[in-house]
C-alpha positions in Angstrom: 29.0 166.1 -50.7 30.4 164.3 -54.2 30.6 160.9 -54.7 33.8 159.0 -53.5 35.3 156.2 -56.7 35.5 154.2 -54.0 31.8 153.7 -53.6 31.8 153.8 -57.3 33.7 150.6 -57.4 31.9 149.1 -54.8 28.9 149.6 -57.0 30.3 148.4 -59.6 31.2 144.9 -58.4 28.1 144.4 -57.1 26.3 145.4 -60.5 28.6 142.8 -62.2 28.4 140.1 -59.1 24.7 140.7 -58.4 25.9 138.9 -54.8 27.1 140.8 -51.9 29.7 138.1 -50.8 31.1 137.7 -54.4 31.2 141.3 -54.3 33.1 141.8 -51.0 35.8 138.5 -52.1 36.7 140.9 -55.2 37.1 143.7 -53.4 39.2 142.4 -50.5 36.3 144.1 -48.0 34.0 142.4 -45.4 30.4 142.2 -46.8 29.2 144.0 -43.8 31.3 147.0 -45.0 30.5 146.5 -48.8 26.6 147.0 -47.8 27.1 150.1 -45.8 29.0 151.5 -48.6 26.5 150.8 -50.9 23.9 151.8 -48.4 25.5 155.1 -48.2 25.8 155.9 -52.3 22.1 155.6 -52.5 21.5 157.9 -49.8 23.4 160.8 -50.9 21.9 160.0 -54.9 18.8 158.9 -52.9 17.4 156.1 -55.5 17.9 152.6 -54.7 20.4 151.2 -56.9 19.9 147.6 -56.0 16.5 145.4 -55.2 17.3 142.7 -52.6 15.9 139.4 -51.8 16.4 136.7 -50.0 16.7 134.7 -53.2 18.5 137.0 -55.3 19.9 140.9 -56.3 19.0 142.9 -59.3 20.0 146.6 -60.5 16.9 149.3 -60.6 16.5 151.2 -63.3 18.6 153.7 -61.4 21.3 151.6 -60.7 21.0 150.3 -64.6 21.5 154.2 -66.0 24.2 154.4 -63.5 26.6 151.2 -64.1 28.0 152.7 -67.7 28.5 155.6 -66.5 30.5 154.8 -63.3 32.2 152.3 -65.2 33.9 155.1 -67.2 34.6 156.7 -64.6 36.7 154.4 -63.1 37.9 152.9 -66.0 39.4 156.7 -66.4 40.9 156.8 -63.4 42.7 153.9 -63.4 44.1 154.8 -66.6 45.4 158.0 -65.0 47.3 156.3 -61.8 48.8 153.7 -64.2 50.0 156.6 -66.4 51.0 158.6 -63.5 52.4 155.6 -61.2 54.3 154.5 -64.8 55.6 157.9 -65.2 57.0 157.8 -61.7 58.6 155.1 -61.6 60.6 155.5 -65.3 61.8 158.5 -63.8 62.8 157.1 -60.5 64.2 153.9 -62.6 62.5 151.9 -59.7 60.6 148.3 -60.2 58.4 147.4 -57.6 57.4 143.9 -56.3 54.7 142.6 -54.1 54.8 139.5 -51.9 53.1 137.7 -49.4 55.5 135.5 -48.1 59.2 135.1 -48.2 60.4 133.3 -51.8 63.5 132.3 -51.4 64.4 129.3 -53.8 67.2 131.4 -55.3 64.7 133.6 -57.8 65.2 137.0 -56.2 68.4 137.2 -55.9 68.9 135.8 -59.6 66.5 138.2 -60.8 67.9 141.2 -59.3 71.0 140.1 -61.4 70.0 139.4 -64.2 68.1 142.3 -64.3 70.0 145.2 -63.8 72.5 143.7 -66.1 70.1 144.0 -68.6 68.6 147.7 -66.8 71.6 149.3 -65.2 70.8 151.9 -62.8 67.0 150.7 -61.9 66.1 148.9 -58.6 64.0 146.3 -57.6 62.3 147.6 -54.4 60.4 144.6 -52.8 56.8 145.2 -51.3 55.4 142.6 -48.3 51.8 143.0 -48.8 49.7 140.8 -46.0 47.3 138.3 -47.5 44.3 140.7 -46.6 45.1 141.0 -49.9 46.3 137.8 -52.2 47.1 139.8 -55.1 49.3 141.1 -53.4 49.3 144.5 -54.0 48.9 144.4 -57.9 45.0 145.0 -57.9 45.4 147.7 -56.3 48.0 149.2 -58.7 50.5 149.5 -55.2 53.0 147.1 -57.0 54.4 146.6 -61.3 54.8 142.8 -60.7 53.7 140.3 -57.8 54.7 136.4 -57.0 51.6 135.3 -55.7 50.2 131.1 -54.9 47.2 130.7 -56.6 44.7 130.7 -57.0 44.1 134.2 -56.2 40.4 136.2 -57.1 40.3 138.0 -60.0 43.4 135.8 -61.8 41.6 135.7 -64.9 42.5 139.4 -65.3 45.9 138.5 -64.7 49.3 137.9 -66.6 50.3 134.4 -65.1 53.7 132.8 -65.3 54.2 129.7 -62.7 57.8 129.6 -61.7 57.3 126.4 -59.5 55.2 123.7 -58.7 55.7 121.8 -55.2 54.3 119.5 -53.4 52.1 120.8 -49.7 53.2 120.0 -46.0 52.0 120.6 -43.5 53.8 122.8 -40.3 53.2 122.2 -36.6 54.4 122.3 -33.0 57.6 120.0 -32.6 55.3 118.0 -29.9 52.6 117.4 -32.1 51.3 113.6 -32.5 52.1 113.9 -36.4 55.6 115.2 -35.6 58.7 113.6 -36.8 56.2 111.4 -39.1 58.1 110.5 -43.2 54.2 112.2 -44.2 51.0 112.3 -43.4 47.4 111.3 -45.5 45.4 114.6 -45.7 42.7 112.6 -43.7 44.8 112.3 -40.5 44.3 116.0 -40.7 40.4 116.6 -40.8 39.9 117.4 -37.0 42.6 119.7 -36.3 42.6 123.6 -36.1 44.1 125.0 -38.9 45.2 128.3 -39.0 43.3 130.2 -41.8 44.0 133.5 -44.5 41.4 136.5 -44.0 38.0 135.9 -45.3 39.0 138.5 -48.1 42.0 136.2 -49.7 38.7 134.0 -51.2 39.6 131.2 -53.2 43.4 131.4 -51.6 42.4 130.9 -48.2 39.7 128.0 -49.2 43.2 126.4 -51.3 45.4 126.2 -48.2 42.5 125.0 -46.3 42.1 122.2 -48.7 38.5 122.4 -48.9 38.0 120.5 -51.4 39.1 117.7 -50.2 37.5 117.5 -47.0 33.9 116.5 -48.6 31.4 119.2 -47.0 33.5 119.0 -43.8 34.1 122.6 -42.3 37.4 123.1 -41.3 38.3 123.6 -37.7 39.3 127.3 -37.9 42.2 127.8 -34.7 43.2 131.5 -35.9 43.2 133.9 -38.7 46.4 135.1 -39.6 47.6 137.7 -42.0 51.5 137.0 -42.3 53.5 134.3 -42.1 55.5 136.1 -39.2 51.4 135.6 -37.0 51.2 132.3 -38.7 54.2 131.2 -36.9 53.3 132.8 -34.0 50.2 130.6 -33.9 52.0 127.4 -33.9 54.3 128.0 -31.5 51.4 129.7 -29.3 49.5 125.9 -30.3 46.6 127.5 -31.8 46.4 125.2 -35.2 48.7 123.7 -37.6 48.8 124.9 -41.5 49.3 123.9 -44.7 52.5 125.4 -46.7 54.6 124.9 -49.7 57.9 122.5 -49.9 60.0 125.3 -50.6 58.7 127.9 -47.8 59.4 124.6 -45.2 62.9 125.2 -45.6 62.3 128.9 -45.5 61.1 128.9 -42.4 62.3 126.5 -40.5 62.5 127.5 -36.5 62.8 126.0 -33.2 59.8 124.1 -32.1 58.0 123.9 -35.4 58.2 121.0 -37.8 57.3 120.4 -41.1 55.9 116.8 -42.7 54.9 116.7 -46.1 50.8 115.5 -46.8 51.1 112.7 -49.2 47.6 113.2 -51.4 47.5 116.9 -51.7 47.8 118.3 -55.4 51.1 120.6 -55.6 50.8 124.5 -55.3 52.0 126.8 -57.8 53.7 129.8 -56.8 53.3 131.9 -60.1 54.5 135.8 -61.2 51.4 138.0 -62.1 51.5 141.2 -63.8 48.7 143.5 -65.2 47.0 142.6 -68.7 47.1 145.8 -70.0 51.0 146.5 -68.8 53.0 146.5 -72.0 56.4 148.4 -70.5 59.3 147.0 -71.6 61.1 146.9 -68.3 57.8 144.3 -67.3 59.3 142.4 -70.0 62.7 142.4 -69.0 61.8 141.6 -65.4 59.7 138.8 -66.8 62.9 137.5 -68.5 65.0 137.9 -65.7 62.7 135.8 -63.0 62.0 132.9 -65.5 65.8 132.7 -66.1 66.7 132.7 -62.5 64.1 129.6 -61.7 65.5 127.6 -64.9 
């Protein structure tokens, strides 16, 4: 049986992080699933790739020998996939934009108009991606560019342009005791059940739970949600409250749900992201169109 590239990808991430938890977050998978795949790879190769104990993870000699070869194979495969995808996109004249939430703010409509002026015959295709992948398909190569809320896993390996900086608000049922206030302090929300993004969203999950403002107190999780529709259904059911951007409070306004500014949280950032190695002129044209639409 041949080794799957997925197994090599899991191995490389674990070898580079030397921490199964961080590697799982980087790969957008659960830690048990990652551990299972590593064990299967070791069984297939009939070697131990890692030495594990309660304090540390280290490569064995066979693991150290496999690492450069695995990196080279993955690099070659990724380059081949991108070449095929770029050729297909150019032939079809389609640019795919990944999204995790509605964007509104007039950005996409304005960008489409400006982009098609420069690229007549091209189509901008929007692809909605659940929050299991906080990069909205960019890391997996499923989209050409993505509109993301920062921070996201692996953002140091992307090009980013911040399009909007907005205050954070909190959405809740309209019968909540804090509903109707002009603003609230985050301290008033500490004991509330929060709706959380999936664990694979990594730092983005922590950001929307405002973990850095809790002084080490664990957040109460009322439910885990994977997209905007699940989020607002959970609010309506009384499962919890959720932080969101000011602009998204307007986009998702609906009966039974209200949103209030949180006075003492840092603002959030909406960014356009694209791969650092993607130098196609069409990408630059879309970036320019989106920046001009937001100016």
